[in-house]
C-alpha positions as CSV (number, residue, x, y, z in Angstrom):
1,M,60.5,40.4,119.9
2,S,60.8,37.6,116.9
3,P,63.7,35.1,116.6
4,Q,63.9,36.3,112.6
5,R,63.4,39.7,113.2
6,L,66.1,39.5,116.6
7,L,69.2,37.6,114.4
8,R,68.4,40.4,111.6
9,A,69.2,43.4,113.8
10,Y,71.7,42.5,115.1
11,S,73.4,41.1,111.8
12,M,72.8,45.3,111.7
13,G,74.4,46.1,114.5
14,I,71.3,46.2,116.6
15,F,69.9,45.3,119.6
16,P,66.7,45.5,121.7
17,W,66.8,46.9,125.3
18,Y,63.5,48.5,127.2
19,T,60.7,48.1,129.3
20,E,57.5,46.9,130.5
21,H,56.9,49.4,130.8
22,T,58.0,50.8,127.3
23,P,57.0,50.3,124.5
24,I,60.0,47.9,122.5
25,L,62.9,50.0,121.4
26,W,65.9,49.5,119.9
27,W,69.6,50.6,119.9
28,S,73.0,51.2,118.0
29,P,75.2,53.5,120.2
30,E,77.3,56.2,119.1
31,P,80.3,55.0,120.4
32,R,80.2,50.9,120.7
33,C,81.8,49.9,122.8
34,I,83.8,46.4,122.3
35,L,86.1,43.7,123.0
36,E,89.0,42.4,120.7
37,P,89.3,38.4,121.9
38,G,93.0,39.0,121.6
39,G,92.9,42.0,122.8
40,L,91.6,40.3,126.1
41,H,93.7,41.9,129.8
42,V,92.9,39.5,132.6
43,P,94.2,42.0,136.2
44,A,97.0,40.1,138.3
45,R,95.0,39.3,141.1
46,L,92.2,37.1,139.2
47,K,94.8,35.7,137.4
48,R,95.6,34.1,141.1
49,L,92.6,33.3,141.3
50,L,91.6,31.2,137.9
51,R,94.4,28.9,138.9
52,Q,93.3,27.8,141.7
53,Q,90.1,26.6,139.8
54,P,87.3,28.2,142.8
55,F,84.3,26.9,140.4
56,R,83.4,24.5,137.7
57,I,82.5,26.2,134.2
58,T,79.8,24.5,131.9
59,L,78.6,25.9,129.0
60,D,75.2,25.8,128.0
61,T,73.9,23.6,129.9
62,A,71.7,25.8,132.2
63,F,70.9,29.2,129.6
64,D,67.0,29.9,130.9
65,Q,68.4,30.0,134.3
66,V,71.3,32.4,134.1
67,M,68.7,34.6,132.1
68,T,66.1,34.0,134.9
69,H,69.4,35.2,137.2
70,C,70.5,38.0,135.0
71,A,66.7,39.5,135.4
72,R,66.4,39.0,138.8
73,T,69.6,40.1,140.0
74,P,69.9,43.9,141.5
75,R,71.6,46.1,140.4
76,S,74.2,49.0,141.3
77,T,72.4,51.7,139.6
78,G,68.8,50.9,141.1
79,Q,67.2,51.1,137.7
80,G,64.7,47.8,136.6
81,T,65.4,45.1,134.1
82,W,65.3,45.5,130.4
83,I,65.0,41.9,130.5
84,V,61.3,41.0,130.7
85,P,59.3,38.5,129.9
86,E,59.2,38.8,126.0
87,M,61.4,38.8,125.7
88,Q,62.9,36.2,127.8
89,A,60.7,34.1,125.8
90,A,62.2,35.7,121.6
91,Y,66.5,34.5,123.8
92,S,65.2,31.2,125.0
93,T,63.5,30.4,121.5
94,L,67.3,31.8,120.1
95,H,69.5,29.4,122.4
96,S,67.3,26.4,121.2
97,L,68.0,27.4,118.0
98,G,71.4,27.6,118.7
99,F,72.0,30.8,118.2
100,A,72.0,32.6,122.4
101,H,74.3,30.7,124.4
102,S,75.5,31.1,128.4
103,V,78.5,30.7,130.5
104,E,77.2,28.7,134.0
105,V,79.1,29.8,136.4
106,W,79.2,26.6,139.6
107,N,80.1,26.7,143.2
108,G,78.8,22.7,143.9
109,T,75.7,22.7,142.9
110,T,74.7,26.2,143.1
111,L,74.6,29.1,140.2
112,A,77.6,32.0,141.7
113,G,77.4,33.6,138.0
114,G,76.6,33.6,134.4
115,V,77.4,35.3,131.9
116,Y,74.8,34.6,128.1
117,G,74.8,36.5,125.1
118,L,74.3,35.6,120.9
119,A,77.2,34.2,118.6
120,L,76.5,34.8,114.9
121,G,79.8,34.9,112.1
122,R,83.4,34.8,114.5
123,A,81.4,37.9,116.9
124,F,79.4,37.4,120.1
125,F,77.1,39.6,121.4
126,G,76.9,40.2,124.9
127,E,73.5,40.3,126.7
128,S,74.0,40.9,130.1
129,M,76.3,39.1,133.0
130,F,75.1,37.9,136.8
131,Y,76.7,36.9,140.5
132,H,76.3,36.0,143.5
133,Q,78.8,35.0,144.8
134,P,82.7,37.7,143.6
135,N,84.8,37.5,141.4
136,A,82.3,34.1,139.5
137,S,80.9,36.9,136.2
138,K,84.0,37.9,135.6
139,I,85.7,34.1,135.7
140,G,82.6,33.7,133.4
141,V,84.0,36.7,131.0
142,V,87.1,35.6,131.5
143,T,86.7,32.4,130.2
144,L,83.4,33.0,127.7
145,V,86.4,35.5,126.4
146,R,89.6,32.5,125.3
147,L,87.6,30.4,124.3
148,L,86.1,32.4,121.1
149,E,89.5,33.7,120.8
150,Q,91.0,30.0,120.3
151,A,87.8,29.5,117.9
152,G,88.7,32.4,116.1
153,Y,86.1,34.5,117.1
154,S,87.7,38.4,116.3
155,L,85.1,40.6,117.7
156,V,82.7,40.5,121.2
157,D,79.9,43.0,121.5
158,C,79.7,44.9,123.8
159,Q,77.4,47.9,123.8
160,Q,78.7,50.1,126.0
161,T,81.5,51.3,127.7
162,T,81.9,50.9,131.1
163,A,84.4,50.6,133.6
164,H,84.0,47.3,134.4
165,M,84.2,46.3,130.8
166,Q,87.2,48.5,130.2
167,R,88.9,46.9,132.0
168,F,89.1,44.1,130.7
169,G,90.3,45.5,127.2
170,G,87.1,46.6,125.8
171,F,87.1,50.2,124.1
172,A,84.8,52.4,122.8
173,V,84.9,52.7,119.0
174,S,83.1,54.9,116.3
175,R,79.4,53.0,115.3
176,T,81.2,53.4,111.6
177,E,84.2,51.2,112.8
178,F,81.7,48.8,114.8
179,L,79.6,47.8,111.3
180,H,83.2,47.6,109.7
181,R,84.2,44.8,112.0
182,L,81.0,43.8,112.0
183,D,80.5,42.7,108.6
184,A,84.5,41.2,108.4
185,A,82.6,38.9,111.6
186,L,79.4,38.2,109.7
187,A,81.5,37.1,107.2
188,W,82.0,33.8,108.3
189,P,79.0,31.5,109.0
190,T,77.7,30.7,112.6
191,Q,78.2,27.9,114.0
192,R,75.0,26.3,115.6
193,G,74.1,24.5,117.9
194,Q,75.0,23.8,121.7
195,W,78.3,24.8,123.6
196,S,80.7,23.0,125.6
197,I,84.0,22.7,126.7
198,H,86.4,19.4,125.7
199,D,90.0,20.5,126.6
200,N,90.1,23.9,127.5
201,Q,88.5,24.4,124.1
202,L,85.0,25.5,122.3
203,K,83.4,22.9,120.9
204,C,79.6,23.4,118.6
205,L,77.7,20.3,118.5
206,P,75.0,20.8,115.7
207,V,71.7,21.4,115.7
208,G,69.9,18.5,114.8
209,R,72.7,16.3,116.5
Protein backbone atom coordinates (compact mmCIF):
# COMPACT_ATOMS: atom_id res chain seq x y z
CA MET A 1 0.00 0.00 0.00
CA SER A 2 2.79 2.41 -0.91
CA PRO A 3 1.96 5.82 -2.42
CA GLN A 4 3.83 4.88 -5.59
CA ARG A 5 1.83 1.68 -6.04
CA LEU A 6 -1.44 3.50 -5.37
CA LEU A 7 -0.70 6.17 -7.96
CA ARG A 8 0.25 3.53 -10.50
CA ALA A 9 -2.91 1.56 -9.79
CA TYR A 10 -5.23 4.54 -10.13
CA SER A 11 -3.59 5.54 -13.40
CA MET A 12 -4.53 2.07 -14.67
CA GLY A 13 -8.11 2.27 -13.42
CA ILE A 14 -7.48 0.03 -10.39
CA PHE A 15 -8.21 0.80 -6.73
CA PRO A 16 -7.84 -1.08 -3.42
CA TRP A 17 -10.84 -2.33 -1.46
CA TYR A 18 -10.43 -4.81 1.35
CA THR A 19 -10.88 -5.31 5.10
CA GLU A 20 -8.64 -6.14 8.04
CA HIS A 21 -9.60 -9.80 7.59
CA THR A 22 -8.52 -10.12 3.94
CA PRO A 23 -5.32 -9.58 1.99
CA ILE A 24 -4.99 -6.37 -0.04
CA LEU A 25 -7.48 -6.70 -2.90
CA TRP A 26 -7.37 -4.60 -6.08
CA TRP A 27 -10.45 -3.85 -8.18
CA SER A 28 -11.32 -2.68 -11.69
CA PRO A 29 -15.13 -2.99 -11.88
CA GLU A 30 -17.15 -3.91 -14.94
CA PRO A 31 -19.20 -1.80 -15.43
CA ARG A 32 -17.80 1.36 -13.83
CA CYS A 33 -19.83 4.28 -12.48
CA ILE A 34 -18.65 7.72 -13.53
CA LEU A 35 -19.90 11.27 -13.44
CA GLU A 36 -19.11 13.98 -15.96
CA PRO A 37 -18.72 17.26 -14.04
CA GLY A 38 -20.67 19.12 -16.71
CA GLY A 39 -23.50 16.62 -16.36
CA LEU A 40 -24.04 17.09 -12.63
CA HIS A 41 -27.71 16.90 -11.66
CA VAL A 42 -28.80 18.75 -8.52
CA PRO A 43 -32.35 17.99 -7.31
CA ALA A 44 -34.56 21.06 -6.87
CA ARG A 45 -34.84 20.62 -3.11
CA LEU A 46 -31.06 20.49 -2.73
CA LYS A 47 -30.67 23.55 -4.96
CA ARG A 48 -32.91 25.52 -2.61
CA LEU A 49 -30.88 24.34 0.37
CA LEU A 50 -27.61 25.31 -1.32
CA ARG A 51 -28.89 28.84 -1.86
CA GLN A 52 -29.46 29.10 1.90
CA GLN A 53 -25.76 28.26 2.50
CA PRO A 54 -26.43 26.26 5.68
CA PHE A 55 -22.81 25.08 5.95
CA ARG A 56 -19.30 26.43 5.56
CA ILE A 57 -17.19 24.56 2.99
CA THR A 58 -13.40 24.18 3.04
CA LEU A 59 -10.90 22.09 1.11
CA ASP A 60 -7.85 20.23 2.42
CA THR A 61 -8.06 21.64 5.94
CA ALA A 62 -8.99 18.43 7.80
CA PHE A 63 -8.08 15.54 5.50
CA ASP A 64 -7.22 13.05 8.25
CA GLN A 65 -10.39 13.92 10.17
CA VAL A 66 -12.53 13.31 7.08
CA MET A 67 -10.90 9.92 6.50
CA THR A 68 -11.36 8.96 10.15
CA HIS A 69 -15.04 9.91 10.07
CA CYS A 70 -15.52 7.97 6.82
CA ALA A 71 -13.92 4.94 8.48
CA ARG A 72 -15.96 5.14 11.68
CA THR A 73 -19.39 6.24 10.46
CA PRO A 74 -21.76 3.23 10.36
CA ARG A 75 -22.98 2.15 6.91
CA SER A 76 -26.62 1.44 6.09
CA THR A 77 -25.52 -1.94 4.74
CA GLY A 78 -24.11 -2.90 8.14
CA GLN A 79 -20.79 -3.81 6.53
CA GLY A 80 -17.54 -3.04 8.27
CA THR A 81 -15.23 -0.34 7.00
CA TRP A 82 -12.71 -0.92 4.24
CA ILE A 83 -10.71 2.13 5.38
CA VAL A 84 -8.24 0.17 7.47
CA PRO A 85 -5.32 1.87 9.30
CA GLU A 86 -2.84 0.92 6.57
CA MET A 87 -5.04 2.60 3.97
CA GLN A 88 -5.50 5.70 6.13
CA ALA A 89 -1.73 6.05 6.48
CA ALA A 90 -1.14 5.65 2.74
CA TYR A 91 -3.76 8.20 1.70
CA SER A 92 -2.58 10.62 4.36
CA THR A 93 0.85 10.45 2.73
CA LEU A 94 -0.73 11.04 -0.69
CA HIS A 95 -2.44 14.10 0.78
CA SER A 96 0.87 15.47 2.06
CA LEU A 97 2.29 14.90 -1.46
CA GLY A 98 -0.54 16.91 -3.01
CA PHE A 99 -2.45 14.08 -4.71
CA ALA A 100 -5.28 13.31 -2.25
CA HIS A 101 -7.85 15.94 -1.29
CA SER A 102 -10.80 16.45 1.01
CA VAL A 103 -13.93 18.56 1.14
CA GLU A 104 -15.02 19.58 4.63
CA VAL A 105 -18.58 20.63 5.43
CA TRP A 106 -18.80 22.57 8.68
CA ASN A 107 -21.63 23.62 10.94
CA GLY A 108 -19.84 26.23 13.02
CA THR A 109 -16.75 24.42 14.29
CA THR A 110 -18.34 20.96 13.97
CA LEU A 111 -17.46 18.74 11.02
CA ALA A 112 -20.91 17.84 9.70
CA GLY A 113 -19.82 15.92 6.61
CA GLY A 114 -17.03 15.40 4.13
CA VAL A 115 -15.69 13.75 1.00
CA TYR A 116 -12.20 12.65 0.03
CA GLY A 117 -10.47 11.24 -3.03
CA LEU A 118 -7.52 11.41 -5.36
CA ALA A 119 -6.78 13.73 -8.30
CA LEU A 120 -4.64 12.77 -11.28
CA GLY A 121 -4.56 14.76 -14.49
CA ARG A 122 -8.14 15.92 -14.99
CA ALA A 123 -9.68 12.92 -13.25
CA PHE A 124 -10.94 12.81 -9.68
CA PHE A 125 -11.32 9.42 -8.00
CA GLY A 126 -13.96 9.63 -5.29
CA GLU A 127 -13.14 7.34 -2.39
CA SER A 128 -15.64 7.89 0.40
CA MET A 129 -17.96 10.37 2.09
CA PHE A 130 -19.76 10.72 5.39
CA TYR A 131 -22.33 12.89 7.08
CA HIS A 132 -23.38 13.52 10.67
CA GLN A 133 -26.02 16.08 9.73
CA PRO A 134 -28.65 15.75 6.95
CA ASN A 135 -27.51 16.77 3.46
CA ALA A 136 -23.96 17.60 4.57
CA SER A 137 -22.26 15.03 2.33
CA LYS A 138 -24.59 15.89 -0.58
CA ILE A 139 -23.61 19.54 -0.36
CA GLY A 140 -19.96 18.48 -0.21
CA VAL A 141 -20.33 16.39 -3.38
CA VAL A 142 -22.13 19.13 -5.32
CA THR A 143 -19.59 21.76 -4.28
CA LEU A 144 -16.71 19.49 -5.26
CA VAL A 145 -18.10 18.57 -8.68
CA ARG A 146 -18.91 22.19 -9.51
CA LEU A 147 -15.37 23.22 -8.62
CA LEU A 148 -13.95 20.37 -10.71
CA GLU A 149 -16.00 21.47 -13.70
CA GLN A 150 -14.72 25.04 -13.41
CA ALA A 151 -11.16 23.70 -13.19
CA GLY A 152 -11.56 21.72 -16.41
CA TYR A 153 -11.85 18.22 -14.98
CA SER A 154 -13.55 15.76 -17.33
CA LEU A 155 -14.04 12.65 -15.19
CA VAL A 156 -15.22 11.77 -11.68
CA ASP A 157 -14.77 8.09 -10.87
CA CYS A 158 -17.59 6.89 -8.60
CA GLN A 159 -16.27 3.30 -8.70
CA GLN A 160 -19.57 1.51 -8.06
CA THR A 161 -23.01 2.23 -9.47
CA THR A 162 -25.28 3.35 -6.64
CA ALA A 163 -28.68 5.04 -6.59
CA HIS A 164 -27.10 7.86 -4.59
CA MET A 165 -24.62 8.77 -7.34
CA GLN A 166 -27.15 8.18 -10.10
CA ARG A 167 -29.30 10.91 -8.56
CA PHE A 168 -26.39 13.30 -9.16
CA GLY A 169 -26.00 12.23 -12.79
CA GLY A 170 -23.68 9.26 -12.39
CA PHE A 171 -23.95 6.51 -14.98
CA ALA A 172 -22.32 3.19 -15.79
CA VAL A 173 -19.83 2.63 -18.60
CA SER A 174 -17.88 -0.42 -19.67
CA ARG A 175 -14.35 -0.92 -18.42
CA THR A 176 -13.08 -0.23 -21.95
CA GLU A 177 -14.96 3.08 -22.11
CA PHE A 178 -13.76 4.03 -18.63
CA LEU A 179 -10.13 3.40 -19.51
CA HIS A 180 -10.52 5.42 -22.72
CA ARG A 181 -11.91 8.36 -20.74
CA LEU A 182 -9.23 7.94 -18.08
CA ASP A 183 -6.42 8.02 -20.65
CA ALA A 184 -7.82 11.28 -22.03
CA ALA A 185 -8.01 12.81 -18.54
CA LEU A 186 -4.48 11.70 -17.68
CA ALA A 187 -3.06 13.34 -20.80
CA TRP A 188 -3.20 16.56 -18.76
CA PRO A 189 -0.59 17.27 -16.07
CA THR A 190 -1.51 16.69 -12.44
CA GLN A 191 -1.75 19.89 -10.38
CA ARG A 192 -0.23 18.71 -7.12
CA GLY A 193 -0.75 20.80 -4.03
CA GLN A 194 -3.17 22.00 -1.40
CA TRP A 195 -6.63 22.89 -2.63
CA SER A 196 -8.71 25.85 -1.48
CA ILE A 197 -11.73 27.86 -2.63
CA HIS A 198 -11.34 31.46 -3.77
CA ASP A 199 -14.17 33.35 -5.47
CA ASN A 200 -16.02 30.04 -5.90
CA GLN A 201 -13.14 28.57 -7.88
CA LEU A 202 -10.70 25.78 -7.15
CA LYS A 203 -7.20 27.01 -6.34
CA CYS A 204 -4.11 24.84 -5.93
CA LEU A 205 -1.08 25.89 -3.92
CA PRO A 206 1.77 23.77 -5.35
CA VAL A 207 3.70 21.44 -3.06
CA GLY A 208 6.73 23.15 -1.57
CA ARG A 209 5.29 26.67 -1.83
